[in-house]
Steps between C-alpha positions, in 0.01 A plus 500: 500500500204261422457368159214697335475246224432216755131391498312500840502160656201283480497179712361181361285464811344840441425426140352161605269685745410754232422230249259323748341840565448564131363148452223573748419847348572456125521125465821486318754236567851623561652167643821333367655656213259794481656658810755688274207629297328627825817679606545672165136612505496649845834683440335670214171558677649641824570849367135526378396447860739771616774253636871503413543172697304203362518325837330793673237511223421136556460544869275800443284311252456189721413731801140526369261376238585591135287770362367475149749756377787315672391162328500692181850631530643169619323301220644733231855413620442125612304365201633427158262552227686340213250421225427543124226465256355139444744358754462114511334499164352145561284645773354753267452237232300301744301816610414574141439148371352320798363739759331776294309267271361314791403817681333628179302174453389509855394864477290437202255319742528762787636840606721646226774648735869429529713610793868446504751572783882537443639454850837664568487666164827697550552750230198380303641295220295181599176697529539668168603167340156366624321793352680445164383136504142597570507768221629233254217268603224759539280294260446249788345771724260719300329751733654349806594711799869447546733629764874444591610572854884543549642527860843536667660605819758713332360850431792598277428196283134588484583854399697364206231251409231779493732710281528212258834600342765239455862451385579257219619261784145440591435349149787253494410198296156629412341485149513807284121537488480584870689841462355559151119465621500587858773762565591852384879575463621790700824622692600612839654831594849365383370370164510135588245280329177424689165350416163609641190277545232607281206662682241233410718240673571726806134553557455112537712487806449651847809521732488523886706431810455175682704324763442134449612416853212689650162353554296758303389297202274386338302815547258711305691805642811419305326315215668172571196285509323279232805451284485263185879483468782573736866537379728438804844440343854539647401639833397214745847357514618806667257465780542291813297176474226593746452830323481327160236261636296799628533690165385195299209453725389857459555476126277197495229702673551770234409270209152403387432132506665353196730787473871465399825574678829505312833460687843520352714165494725627773211592728374146468803377711396717790136586472268331747193393326165362626298197424249747357719578185503251229806490268411536133607183324847522336556862636668494844485874551121537420232416756121541521294570810282204575366574849394787725722401795881504527625254765766235538782682318756268321798570297444528123715314264860606505579465124345666204381172365467293819158462678438475873562127524397243763799301568496132598785246502776732355806281483778576733802628324865409581750780491886525545700817564709604199828682491328833503292417809175464308294188543447316185300189424671155502342274237537153640348350184462657160195706450278413211549731196205645330401301194635616164247698292295271275521755214832534335634852485641510158278709256588862423308778662204635304552842328306805604292696265774750482740225383695490807522278814418620840807526712495436872514874564191561308321215676617620839362844424174352422508299835584808696185660351301210634411352165508150633225342302619638172849378570371147604314481170821614318710233675252233419595543137858440554673163439851620564650772708842643429525692815439295812407789717169501293410149645498643849308805384235270352470315831447829686227611255304190533532511877380851518184411324432185707612242243720312742542175304604688199742705701657178643525366140711817405715452817565152393613608152723772662662229726543263207685789311712601814509247766741687720307829510375536865239761427302250287464282804398791720233605255373144479478496878300825521254361239464163686437705819218674317356164396517372867762226407707568807734208501590548147558869554735416786697256280544781240636729757751235608611462141528883462718521798713197399585695177541838681529506877496878494152524340352730749132470404516115534614543858240759555215290356604192710475733800152609408391144441636402852312795655172390338570160630532621847880520530691829546681472163808612692783307328364577156448873582846504655654372176315772306610777742860397485498507123323835511763640728734571207235668287427878512143585598417615142634190327207325319485122595186426320457699182157374417359683800768768552578339837806656644743350769404761749130433461555119519711542817223700663242247400703209644579687832145588561376152411754344740409749776135420460567130519708549823202688647693830523226666296153436627 
């Protein structure tokens, strides 16, 4: 008697064919470690299409062109819309403090209109966060015509977005004023706590279906033309590189000249940019449109702080294979250590008005909220630091607002306090990359790996540096992949950008495939 609990067999070859088919129709990338995700999704979707056997369902779907309804069903099972309000707070701080004031100033001399597009909006948290920021800054736009378009390929996500009712999980790590001022408490049928977007915020956002992989935008018909700001975050990294390039080209055409586009830090690893986007100084995920044509695609910077760098004369590194099989740098001569800080660190911390001293946890919360400039000013008042984690935090704050020399100063102080901490040297390398000081950055990465040969991001960064120089980055990426092999997909390997092991694996594998010419 057959085992009724046994799942129908799906061959890896069939899944690979189906992944390629979907890439051409929806644009999603199911290569590498995402094959398991594809298998889970199609097993759940098959009964909706009337098939008990997912293999038969796949064959049926691939026999013809996908209809709009079929794409909607597939997208609801194959896309993950994990989001929450004010996700990546530093991005919204930039939007509020940098972008909106400049748009307001420019509008004072011309047309008073503001058009914003939330691409791949999922269940709506990003779009409503944008609306809240605009409401809190409405004094900048008196009597302006303001519209927010939010699009997604997942109709179930759009349905939830239009309803505007959210569980407490969507408000994790959000300030109390958000719920108090912009949501009405309610409950679902079971009595569980829910929060409904207030009507005046809902009216600011228009939701609609859009498949980014299709060539139907910008267009007057779907209202995707003439945008002042486009938010395209946490989506491009899931596309195959050719699809990502095409999407960025179309988004470029959707923007008015001088318009803004905002990526996520993780998308900046994969997104194919153009010479027609100019990176905003000190903000590596924010770009402005500076031309009307979009040709000569080139990779954007692979790190949240690092710019797209012209490499010349990068010193050749020498490596040996350690006991765990990981190549590590061999230092034939001692590397120069950073100079000791000129200011002694010996005076007590200043007291706050409340009579207390800011803890690292308090400062980190401010950092997570994007208060870089305020934190930089606070750190400048300090003559001693009792928690050395604050030194690195100060460096990150300065780097995020473009004060690179100050950031390096704080790195030097962190290194002076803890010379054996590998992360200090890694951070210093990233800042040096931003400053275009390539050889110095390379030396810092060698120091980082000398202290911790398992520092995954140092291997990964060396790989990216090699790729930008014209090499394939193979041995450095190989090291990173070997270290990632023991990490579960959801393990965070870079907390500052919520970069997970699974996501980093996907980034490396696709980058290597592109360099080999496997992806045109």
